[in-house]
TORTI-978036 format. One record per residue: chain; residue number from 1; residue in one letter; x negated, y negated, z negated of N, C-alpha, C in turn. Coordinates in steps of 0.05 Angstrom, whole numbers, padded with zeros to 5 digits. Atoms other than C-alpha are relative to their C-alpha. Example, Ala and Ser with C-alpha at 12.3 -4.5 7.8 and 13.67 -1.06 7.14 Angstrom:
residues 2
+--------+-----+---------+--------+--------+--------+--------+--------+--------+--------+--------+--------+
! cadena ! num ! residuo !   n.c1 !   n.c2 !   n.c3 !  ca.c1 !  ca.c2 !  ca.c3 !   c.c1 !   c.c2 !   c.c3 !
+--------+-----+---------+--------+--------+--------+--------+--------+--------+--------+--------+--------+
!      A !   1 !       A ! -00018 !  00024 !  00000 ! -00246 !  00090 ! -00156 ! -00018 ! -00024 !  00000 !
!      A !   2 !       S !  00016 !  00024 !  00001 ! -00273 !  00021 ! -00143 !  00015 ! -00022 ! -00014 !
+--------+-----+---------+--------+--------+--------+--------+--------+--------+--------+--------+--------+
END
This chain:
residues 168
+--------+-----+---------+--------+--------+--------+--------+--------+--------+--------+--------+--------+
! cadena ! num ! residuo !   n.c1 !   n.c2 !   n.c3 !  ca.c1 !  ca.c2 !  ca.c3 !   c.c1 !   c.c2 !   c.c3 !
+--------+-----+---------+--------+--------+--------+--------+--------+--------+--------+--------+--------+
!      A !   1 !       F !  00011 ! -00023 !  00010 ! -02278 ! -02418 ! -00827 !  00016 !  00025 !  00008 !
!      A !   2 !       I ! -00017 ! -00023 ! -00006 ! -02219 ! -02372 ! -00815 ! -00005 !  00010 !  00029 !
!      A !   3 !       A !  00003 ! -00010 ! -00028 ! -02231 ! -02371 ! -00739 ! -00025 !  00018 !  00005 !
!      A !   4 !       N !  00024 ! -00015 ! -00002 ! -02298 ! -02337 ! -00751 !  00001 !  00028 ! -00013 !
!      A !   5 !       I ! -00004 ! -00026 !  00013 ! -02270 ! -02277 ! -00789 !  00013 !  00018 !  00017 !
!      A !   6 !       P ! -00010 ! -00020 ! -00019 ! -02262 ! -02215 ! -00747 !  00025 !  00012 ! -00010 !
!      A !   7 !       G ! -00026 ! -00013 !  00006 ! -02191 ! -02187 ! -00746 !  00019 ! -00017 ! -00017 !
!      A !   8 !       I ! -00018 !  00016 !  00015 ! -02159 ! -02245 ! -00781 !  00010 ! -00025 !  00013 !
!      A !   9 !       K ! -00006 !  00025 ! -00015 ! -02150 ! -02297 ! -00727 !  00030 ! -00005 !  00003 !
!      A !  10 !       W ! -00029 !  00004 ! -00003 ! -02075 ! -02284 ! -00726 !  00011 ! -00018 ! -00021 !
!      A !  11 !       I ! -00008 !  00019 !  00020 ! -02071 ! -02325 ! -00789 !  00002 ! -00029 !  00011 !
!      A !  12 !       L !  00001 !  00028 ! -00012 ! -02086 ! -02387 ! -00747 !  00026 ! -00007 !  00014 !
!      A !  13 !       K ! -00026 !  00004 ! -00014 ! -02019 ! -02377 ! -00712 !  00023 ! -00007 ! -00018 !
!      A !  14 !       S ! -00020 !  00007 !  00018 ! -01980 ! -02390 ! -00776 ! -00007 ! -00023 ! -00017 !
!      A !  15 !       E !  00003 !  00026 !  00013 ! -01974 ! -02461 ! -00799 !  00006 !  00003 ! -00031 !
!      A !  16 !       Q ! -00007 ! -00005 !  00028 ! -01943 ! -02437 ! -00864 ! -00022 !  00012 ! -00016 !
!      A !  17 !       I !  00023 ! -00013 !  00014 ! -02001 ! -02392 ! -00882 ! -00024 ! -00020 ! -00002 !
!      A !  18 !       I !  00021 !  00020 !  00001 ! -02053 ! -02446 ! -00864 !  00006 ! -00022 ! -00021 !
!      A !  19 !       T ! -00008 !  00020 !  00021 ! -02014 ! -02497 ! -00908 ! -00004 !  00011 ! -00028 !
!      A !  20 !       N !  00005 ! -00014 !  00026 ! -02014 ! -02447 ! -00965 ! -00029 !  00002 ! -00007 !
!      A !  21 !       I !  00030 ! -00001 !  00005 ! -02089 ! -02436 ! -00958 ! -00012 ! -00026 ! -00008 !
!      A !  22 !       E !  00009 !  00028 !  00006 ! -02102 ! -02511 ! -00957 !  00008 ! -00007 ! -00028 !
!      A !  23 !       N ! -00009 !  00004 !  00026 ! -02060 ! -02520 ! -01020 ! -00013 !  00015 ! -00022 !
!      A !  24 !       L !  00014 ! -00016 !  00018 ! -02093 ! -02463 ! -01055 ! -00029 ! -00007 ! -00003 !
!      A !  25 !       C !  00028 !  00010 !  00000 ! -02162 ! -02489 ! -01037 !  00000 ! -00025 ! -00019 !
!      A !  26 !       D ! -00001 !  00024 !  00016 ! -02142 ! -02555 ! -01070 !  00002 !  00009 ! -00029 !
!      A !  27 !       F ! -00003 ! -00011 !  00026 ! -02120 ! -02517 ! -01132 ! -00027 !  00012 ! -00011 !
!      A !  28 !       Y !  00024 ! -00009 !  00006 ! -02184 ! -02479 ! -01132 ! -00022 ! -00020 ! -00008 !
!      A !  29 !       G !  00020 !  00022 !  00003 ! -02226 ! -02541 ! -01127 !  00004 ! -00016 ! -00027 !
!      A !  30 !       T ! -00001 !  00015 !  00025 ! -02200 ! -02567 ! -01193 ! -00014 !  00016 ! -00023 !
!      A !  31 !       F !  00012 ! -00015 !  00021 ! -02239 ! -02513 ! -01230 ! -00030 !  00003 !  00006 !
!      A !  32 !       P !  00027 ! -00001 ! -00005 ! -02313 ! -02527 ! -01229 ! -00015 !  00026 ! -00006 !
!      A !  33 !       L !  00013 ! -00026 !  00007 ! -02332 ! -02462 ! -01263 !  00003 !  00021 !  00021 !
!      A !  34 !       L ! -00005 ! -00018 ! -00022 ! -02299 ! -02423 ! -01207 ! -00018 ! -00006 !  00023 !
!      A !  35 !       R !  00018 !  00009 ! -00023 ! -02338 ! -02463 ! -01155 ! -00028 !  00009 ! -00005 !
!      A !  36 !       Q !  00027 ! -00008 !  00008 ! -02402 ! -02450 ! -01193 ! -00005 !  00029 !  00002 !
!      A !  37 !       K !  00004 ! -00027 !  00000 ! -02393 ! -02377 ! -01201 !  00001 !  00012 !  00030 !
!      A !  38 !       L ! -00002 ! -00008 ! -00028 ! -02373 ! -02368 ! -01127 ! -00025 ! -00008 !  00016 !
!      A !  39 !       T !  00026 !  00009 ! -00014 ! -02435 ! -02408 ! -01106 ! -00021 !  00018 ! -00007 !
!      A !  40 !       V !  00020 ! -00019 !  00009 ! -02478 ! -02361 ! -01146 !  00003 !  00027 !  00015 !
!      A !  41 !       L ! -00005 ! -00023 ! -00015 ! -02444 ! -02301 ! -01114 ! -00008 ! -00002 !  00030 !
!      A !  42 !       A !  00010 !  00004 ! -00027 ! -02457 ! -02330 ! -01044 ! -00029 !  00002 !  00004 !
!      A !  43 !       S !  00028 !  00000 ! -00001 ! -02528 ! -02341 ! -01060 ! -00013 !  00027 ! -00004 !
!      A !  44 !       N !  00012 ! -00025 !  00008 ! -02543 ! -02275 ! -01094 !  00011 !  00024 !  00014 !
!      A !  45 !       M ! -00013 ! -00024 ! -00012 ! -02495 ! -02227 ! -01060 !  00018 ! -00008 !  00023 !
!      A !  46 !       P ! -00016 !  00012 ! -00021 ! -02474 ! -02255 ! -00993 !  00021 !  00018 !  00013 !
!      A !  47 !       V ! -00020 ! -00021 ! -00010 ! -02438 ! -02191 ! -00969 !  00025 ! -00001 ! -00018 !
!      A !  48 !       L ! -00025 !  00001 !  00018 ! -02392 ! -02192 ! -01031 !  00013 ! -00025 !  00003 !
!      A !  49 !       Y ! -00012 !  00026 ! -00004 ! -02382 ! -02266 ! -01021 !  00017 !  00000 !  00025 !
!      A !  50 !       Q ! -00016 !  00000 ! -00026 ! -02360 ! -02258 ! -00949 !  00025 !  00019 ! -00003 !
!      A !  51 !       N ! -00024 ! -00017 !  00005 ! -02313 ! -02201 ! -00971 !  00019 ! -00015 ! -00018 !
!      A !  52 !       S ! -00019 !  00015 !  00017 ! -02285 ! -02246 ! -01025 !  00016 ! -00021 !  00014 !
!      A !  53 !       L ! -00015 !  00020 ! -00016 ! -02267 ! -02300 ! -00975 !  00019 !  00012 !  00017 !
!      A !  54 !       Y ! -00019 ! -00016 ! -00016 ! -02236 ! -02250 ! -00931 !  00025 !  00009 ! -00017 !
!      A !  55 !       C ! -00023 ! -00010 !  00018 ! -02194 ! -02220 ! -00987 !  00017 ! -00022 ! -00009 !
!      A !  56 !       A ! -00016 !  00022 !  00008 ! -02171 ! -02288 ! -01011 !  00018 ! -00010 !  00022 !
!      A !  57 !       I ! -00016 !  00011 ! -00022 ! -02149 ! -02309 ! -00942 !  00021 !  00020 !  00009 !
!      A !  58 !       A ! -00019 ! -00021 ! -00007 ! -02117 ! -02242 ! -00923 !  00021 !  00002 ! -00021 !
!      A !  59 !       G ! -00018 ! -00002 !  00020 ! -02085 ! -02240 ! -00990 !  00022 ! -00021 !  00001 !
!      A !  60 !       V ! -00020 !  00022 ! -00002 ! -02052 ! -02307 ! -00980 !  00019 !  00005 !  00024 !
!      A !  61 !       A ! -00018 ! -00006 ! -00023 ! -02025 ! -02285 ! -00912 !  00021 !  00021 ! -00008 !
!      A !  62 !       I ! -00019 ! -00022 !  00010 ! -01995 ! -02222 ! -00944 !  00020 ! -00010 ! -00019 !
!      A !  63 !       A ! -00016 !  00014 !  00019 ! -01968 ! -02262 ! -01003 !  00021 ! -00018 !  00013 !
!      A !  64 !       T ! -00017 !  00018 ! -00014 ! -01937 ! -02312 ! -00957 !  00022 !  00018 !  00015 !
!      A !  65 !       K ! -00019 ! -00017 ! -00013 ! -01904 ! -02258 ! -00915 !  00019 !  00015 ! -00019 !
!      A !  66 !       L ! -00017 ! -00014 !  00020 ! -01878 ! -02223 ! -00978 !  00017 ! -00021 ! -00016 !
!      A !  67 !       K ! -00014 !  00021 !  00015 ! -01852 ! -02291 ! -01004 ! -00003 !  00001 ! -00028 !
!      A !  68 !       L !  00007 !  00001 !  00027 ! -01888 ! -02288 ! -01068 !  00002 ! -00028 ! -00010 !
!      A !  69 !       T ! -00001 !  00027 !  00012 ! -01882 ! -02346 ! -01117 ! -00026 ! -00014 !  00003 !
!      A !  70 !       D !  00025 !  00016 ! -00003 ! -01933 ! -02402 ! -01116 ! -00020 !  00010 ! -00021 !
!      A !  71 !       Q !  00019 ! -00012 !  00020 ! -01961 ! -02374 ! -01182 ! -00013 !  00026 !  00008 !
!      A !  72 !       E !  00011 ! -00025 ! -00010 ! -01969 ! -02306 ! -01151 ! -00021 ! -00005 !  00023 !
!      A !  73 !       K !  00018 !  00007 ! -00021 ! -02003 ! -02336 ! -01090 ! -00027 ! -00011 ! -00012 !
!      A !  74 !       Q !  00026 !  00009 !  00013 ! -02053 ! -02372 ! -01137 ! -00014 !  00024 ! -00011 !
!      A !  75 !       A !  00013 ! -00024 !  00012 ! -02067 ! -02304 ! -01171 ! -00014 !  00015 !  00024 !
!      A !  76 !       V !  00011 ! -00015 ! -00020 ! -02077 ! -02271 ! -01104 ! -00024 ! -00014 !  00012 !
!      A !  77 !       F !  00021 !  00017 ! -00011 ! -02121 ! -02327 ! -01076 ! -00025 ! -00002 ! -00018 !
!      A !  78 !       I !  00023 !  00001 !  00018 ! -02165 ! -02338 ! -01138 ! -00012 !  00027 ! -00005 !
!      A !  79 !       G !  00007 ! -00029 !  00004 ! -02164 ! -02263 ! -01151 ! -00017 !  00009 !  00022 !
!      A !  80 !       G !  00016 ! -00009 ! -00024 ! -02189 ! -02249 ! -01080 ! -00029 ! -00013 !  00000 !
!      A !  81 !       L !  00026 !  00013 !  00001 ! -02245 ! -02301 ! -01088 ! -00018 !  00010 ! -00022 !
!      A !  82 !       M !  00016 ! -00007 !  00023 ! -02267 ! -02278 ! -01157 ! -00001 !  00029 ! -00009 !
!      A !  83 !       H ! -00003 ! -00027 !  00009 ! -02252 ! -02205 ! -01160 ! -00028 !  00014 ! -00003 !
!      A !  84 !       D !  00025 ! -00014 !  00001 ! -02325 ! -02183 ! -01151 ! -00022 ! -00016 ! -00016 !
!      A !  85 !       V !  00019 !  00014 !  00015 ! -02360 ! -02236 ! -01193 ! -00012 !  00015 ! -00024 !
!      A !  86 !       G !  00010 ! -00016 !  00022 ! -02369 ! -02185 ! -01248 ! -00028 !  00014 !  00008 !
!      A !  87 !       F !  00025 ! -00012 ! -00007 ! -02426 ! -02155 ! -01207 ! -00023 ! -00017 ! -00005 !
!      A !  88 !       L !  00022 !  00016 !  00007 ! -02467 ! -02216 ! -01221 ! -00011 !  00004 ! -00027 !
!      A !  89 !       H !  00009 ! -00007 !  00028 ! -02474 ! -02190 ! -01293 ! -00007 !  00028 ! -00003 !
!      A !  90 !       L !  00008 ! -00028 !  00002 ! -02493 ! -02119 ! -01276 ! -00028 !  00004 !  00012 !
!      A !  91 !       P !  00027 ! -00002 ! -00011 ! -02561 ! -02091 ! -01259 ! -00001 ! -00002 !  00030 !
!      A !  92 !       P !  00003 !  00002 ! -00028 ! -02587 ! -02104 ! -01190 !  00004 !  00029 !  00014 !
!      A !  93 !       G ! -00004 ! -00024 ! -00015 ! -02566 ! -02050 ! -01139 !  00026 !  00013 ! -00004 !
!      A !  94 !       V ! -00025 ! -00013 !  00005 ! -02501 ! -02029 ! -01171 !  00020 ! -00006 !  00021 !
!      A !  95 !       A ! -00019 !  00007 ! -00022 ! -02460 ! -02066 ! -01118 ! -00006 !  00011 !  00026 !
!      A !  96 !       E !  00009 ! -00011 ! -00026 ! -02501 ! -02041 ! -01061 ! -00005 !  00030 !  00001 !
!      A !  97 !       N !  00004 ! -00029 !  00000 ! -02504 ! -01969 ! -01081 !  00017 !  00012 !  00023 !
!      A !  98 !       N ! -00011 ! -00013 ! -00024 ! -02488 ! -01924 ! -01022 !  00021 !  00022 ! -00006 !
!      A !  99 !       G ! -00021 ! -00019 !  00007 ! -02436 ! -01880 ! -01059 ! -00014 !  00023 ! -00014 !
!      A ! 100 !       E !  00012 ! -00022 !  00015 ! -02486 ! -01834 ! -01091 ! -00008 ! -00009 ! -00029 !
!      A ! 101 !       L !  00002 !  00012 !  00026 ! -02474 ! -01860 ! -01161 ! -00003 !  00023 ! -00021 !
!      A ! 102 !       G !  00000 ! -00017 !  00022 ! -02496 ! -01825 ! -01223 !  00020 ! -00009 ! -00021 !
!      A ! 103 !       D ! -00019 !  00009 !  00022 ! -02454 ! -01829 ! -01288 ! -00005 ! -00027 ! -00010 !
!      A ! 104 !       K !  00006 !  00025 !  00010 ! -02490 ! -01890 ! -01311 !  00009 ! -00021 !  00019 !
!      A ! 105 !       F ! -00007 !  00018 ! -00019 ! -02481 ! -01929 ! -01247 !  00031 ! -00001 !  00004 !
!      A ! 106 !       T ! -00028 !  00000 ! -00004 ! -02409 ! -01906 ! -01241 !  00013 ! -00016 ! -00023 !
!      A ! 107 !       S ! -00013 !  00017 !  00021 ! -02390 ! -01935 ! -01309 ! -00007 ! -00029 !  00001 !
!      A ! 108 !       E !  00007 !  00027 ! -00004 ! -02427 ! -01998 ! -01294 !  00015 ! -00012 !  00023 !
!      A ! 109 !       L ! -00016 !  00008 ! -00023 ! -02393 ! -02004 ! -01226 !  00029 ! -00006 ! -00008 !
!      A ! 110 !       Q ! -00028 !  00002 !  00008 ! -02326 ! -01994 ! -01259 !  00005 ! -00022 ! -00021 !
!      A ! 111 !       A ! -00001 !  00024 !  00019 ! -02340 ! -02050 ! -01309 !  00003 ! -00026 !  00015 !
!      A ! 112 !       H !  00000 !  00027 ! -00012 ! -02342 ! -02104 ! -01256 !  00027 ! -00014 ! -00002 !
!      A ! 113 !       P ! -00026 !  00015 !  00003 ! -02265 ! -02119 ! -01259 !  00004 ! -00011 ! -00027 !
!      A ! 114 !       V ! -00004 !  00008 !  00027 ! -02267 ! -02123 ! -01334 ! -00017 ! -00026 ! -00006 !
!      A ! 115 !       I !  00018 !  00025 !  00003 ! -02327 ! -02172 ! -01333 !  00011 ! -00023 !  00014 !
!      A ! 116 !       A ! -00012 !  00022 ! -00016 ! -02293 ! -02214 ! -01279 !  00024 ! -00011 ! -00015 !
!      A ! 117 !       Q ! -00023 !  00009 !  00014 ! -02228 ! -02216 ! -01318 ! -00006 ! -00017 ! -00025 !
!      A ! 118 !       K !  00009 !  00015 !  00024 ! -02264 ! -02238 ! -01383 ! -00008 ! -00027 !  00005 !
!      A ! 119 !       F !  00010 !  00027 ! -00008 ! -02297 ! -02294 ! -01347 !  00025 ! -00018 !  00007 !
!      A ! 120 !       I ! -00023 !  00014 ! -00008 ! -02230 ! -02316 ! -01314 !  00017 ! -00010 ! -00022 !
!      A ! 121 !       D ! -00017 !  00006 !  00022 ! -02191 ! -02313 ! -01378 ! -00012 ! -00021 ! -00019 !
!      A ! 122 !       Q !  00010 !  00019 !  00016 ! -02239 ! -02361 ! -01411 !  00001 ! -00028 !  00011 !
!      A ! 123 !       I ! -00002 !  00025 ! -00012 ! -02226 ! -02417 ! -01363 !  00025 ! -00015 ! -00007 !
!      A ! 124 !       P ! -00023 !  00015 !  00010 ! -02180 ! -02470 ! -01392 !  00019 ! -00006 !  00024 !
!      A ! 125 !       N ! -00022 !  00006 ! -00018 ! -02114 ! -02481 ! -01355 !  00003 !  00018 !  00026 !
!      A ! 126 !       L ! -00002 ! -00018 ! -00022 ! -02124 ! -02424 ! -01307 !  00021 !  00022 ! -00007 !
!      A ! 127 !       P ! -00021 ! -00019 !  00009 ! -02062 ! -02379 ! -01306 ! -00012 !  00028 ! -00005 !
!      A ! 128 !       K !  00009 ! -00027 !  00009 ! -02073 ! -02312 ! -01342 !  00007 !  00021 !  00020 !
!      A ! 129 !       Q ! -00006 ! -00021 ! -00022 ! -02040 ! -02275 ! -01284 ! -00024 !  00004 !  00019 !
!      A ! 130 !       I !  00023 ! -00004 ! -00018 ! -02105 ! -02286 ! -01245 ! -00019 !  00022 ! -00012 !
!      A ! 131 !       G !  00015 ! -00022 !  00014 ! -02144 ! -02245 ! -01297 !  00012 !  00028 !  00003 !
!      A ! 132 !       K ! -00014 ! -00026 ! -00002 ! -02092 ! -02190 ! -01295 ! -00003 !  00011 !  00030 !
!      A ! 133 !       A !  00001 ! -00008 ! -00027 ! -02095 ! -02189 ! -01219 ! -00028 !  00011 !  00006 !
!      A ! 134 !       I !  00027 ! -00007 ! -00004 ! -02171 ! -02185 ! -01220 ! -00005 !  00029 ! -00014 !
!      A ! 135 !       L !  00004 ! -00025 !  00015 ! -02170 ! -02128 ! -01273 !  00013 !  00024 !  00016 !
!      A ! 136 !       D ! -00013 ! -00022 ! -00015 ! -02122 ! -02087 ! -01229 ! -00010 !  00005 !  00029 !
!      A ! 137 !       H !  00006 ! -00003 ! -00028 ! -02158 ! -02094 ! -01163 ! -00009 !  00028 !  00010 !
!      A ! 138 !       H !  00007 ! -00027 ! -00006 ! -02184 ! -02022 ! -01165 !  00018 !  00022 ! -00009 !
!      A ! 139 !       E ! -00019 ! -00021 !  00009 ! -02124 ! -01989 ! -01195 !  00015 !  00009 !  00024 !
!      A ! 140 !       R ! -00017 ! -00013 ! -00021 ! -02081 ! -01943 ! -01153 !  00027 !  00008 ! -00011 !
!      A ! 141 !       S ! -00026 ! -00003 !  00009 ! -02007 ! -01934 ! -01158 !  00004 !  00030 ! -00012 !
!      A ! 142 !       E ! -00003 ! -00027 !  00011 ! -02015 ! -01858 ! -01172 ! -00017 !  00004 ! -00024 !
!      A ! 143 !       G !  00015 ! -00003 !  00025 ! -02063 ! -01871 ! -01230 ! -00028 !  00009 !  00004 !
!      A ! 144 !       T !  00027 ! -00011 ! -00005 ! -02129 ! -01852 ! -01197 ! -00021 ! -00022 ! -00002 !
!      A ! 145 !       G !  00017 !  00022 ! -00002 ! -02160 ! -01922 ! -01199 ! -00016 ! -00005 ! -00027 !
!      A ! 146 !       Y !  00016 !  00009 !  00024 ! -02203 ! -01958 ! -01251 !  00004 ! -00030 ! -00003 !
!      A ! 147 !       P !  00014 ! -00012 !  00023 ! -02217 ! -01985 ! -01302 !  00020 !  00015 ! -00019 !
!      A ! 148 !       S ! -00018 ! -00010 !  00020 ! -02152 ! -01962 ! -01338 !  00019 !  00023 !  00013 !
!      A ! 149 !       Q ! -00015 ! -00021 ! -00012 ! -02121 ! -01910 ! -01289 !  00031 ! -00007 ! -00004 !
!      A ! 150 !       K ! -00029 !  00008 !  00002 ! -02054 ! -01950 ! -01289 !  00015 !  00011 !  00023 !
!      A ! 151 !       T ! -00017 ! -00009 ! -00022 ! -01996 ! -01926 ! -01249 !  00018 ! -00025 !  00009 !
!      A ! 152 !       R ! -00015 !  00021 ! -00015 ! -01949 ! -01965 ! -01204 !  00016 ! -00019 ! -00020 !
!      A ! 153 !       D ! -00017 !  00020 !  00017 ! -01902 ! -01993 ! -01260 ! -00018 ! -00018 ! -00017 !
!      A ! 154 !       D !  00018 !  00016 !  00017 ! -01962 ! -02020 ! -01300 ! -00018 ! -00019 !  00014 !
!      A ! 155 !       L !  00020 !  00018 ! -00014 ! -01999 ! -02056 ! -01244 !  00013 ! -00027 !  00003 !
!      A ! 156 !       D ! -00009 !  00028 ! -00006 ! -01998 ! -02131 ! -01233 !  00005 ! -00001 !  00030 !
!      A ! 157 !       R ! -00007 !  00001 ! -00030 ! -01964 ! -02145 ! -01164 ! -00021 ! -00016 !  00014 !
!      A ! 158 !       A !  00021 !  00016 ! -00013 ! -02015 ! -02200 ! -01147 ! -00025 !  00017 !  00004 !
!      A ! 159 !       G !  00025 ! -00016 ! -00002 ! -02072 ! -02150 ! -01160 !  00002 !  00021 !  00021 !
!      A ! 160 !       T ! -00003 ! -00020 ! -00018 ! -02042 ! -02100 ! -01114 !  00006 ! -00009 !  00028 !
!      A ! 161 !       V ! -00008 !  00011 ! -00026 ! -02022 ! -02146 ! -01057 ! -00019 !  00004 !  00022 !
!      A ! 162 !       S !  00019 !  00002 ! -00023 ! -02085 ! -02151 ! -01017 ! -00028 !  00010 ! -00003 !
!      A ! 163 !       Y !  00029 ! -00003 ! -00002 ! -02155 ! -02146 ! -01040 ! -00010 !  00024 ! -00013 !
!      A ! 164 !       T !  00008 ! -00026 !  00009 ! -02158 ! -02074 ! -01065 ! -00014 !  00014 !  00021 !
!      A ! 165 !       H !  00015 ! -00013 ! -00021 ! -02203 ! -02053 ! -01008 !  00000 ! -00012 !  00026 !
!      A ! 166 !       L !  00003 !  00013 ! -00026 ! -02199 ! -02105 ! -00955 ! -00031 ! -00006 !  00003 !
!      A ! 167 !       T !  00031 !  00004 ! -00007 ! -02269 ! -02108 ! -00923 !  00000 ! -00010 !  00029 !
!      A ! 168 !       L !  00005 !  00011 ! -00027 ! -02297 ! -02145 ! -00863 ! -00005 !  00023 !  00019 !
+--------+-----+---------+--------+--------+--------+--------+--------+--------+--------+--------+--------+
END
């Protein structure tokens, strides 16, 4: 799969990154609710699904280079995969809006990390850091992000490592 992602083929040159991705896929595979939700995302919102795969893989590469802990790598990987699943619970068109959002759509759009975090936090035996990482994926270190306008010291490191605007 990785070989088909534009701009990320360099990952194939690192055996350590590939091994980390394989191990994280095994970890992900132990949670049927994650697989189910990601399958629905792939079916209903294929562009967001592709972006989620890219974010998870690129995030693991960055986390590996930064020598993050195994738990942080889990948060980056699962967070990358699941960060946009909140869109599945919003009105159609919110995710595809071309940037001309009204106040109603803006608040709905900004709710997707909260919805995704609430889903993730209800899965038994899944580390809570994953939900925190998902919640922070649109936050910015200077406090201009959403949903909480957190600043650098309040952000989850795994949430800021990679998938805050990685796109294909």
